[in-house]
C-alpha positions, 0 to 999 in steps of 0.5 A: 667415275663409277660405283659398283654395288652388289644387291641381294634381293629376296623376293617370294622365296627367290634369292637373287643377286644383282650388280648395279653400276652407278655412273656420274654424269651431268643432268639438266633438270628443273626444280619446281615448288608445290604449295602446302595444299597440293602436298597434303592432297597427294599425301591424303590420296596415298593414305586412302589407298593404304588404309581403305583400299589395302594397298600395301605397296607405296610405289604405285597406285591401286590401278597399276597394282590390280590383278589382270 
C-alpha cells in the first residue's frame, strides 16, 4: 500500500509544490526509556538556544545553523 500527497511549500518567496509518496513497510527498531532528568536537561538546552542564542529553528542546534 502507498499514499500520495501533494505539499505546497512557500519558503522565502519561492512557491514550490512537492509530491510525496509514502510506502508501508516493516521496520525493526528499539524503544528506549529515558529518565525524567535526562528529558528535562535536553529540553533546557533547547530553551537556552531559543531564548538566549536567538535560534528560532527548533529542528537543529545553533552550530548547524551557523552562517559559514
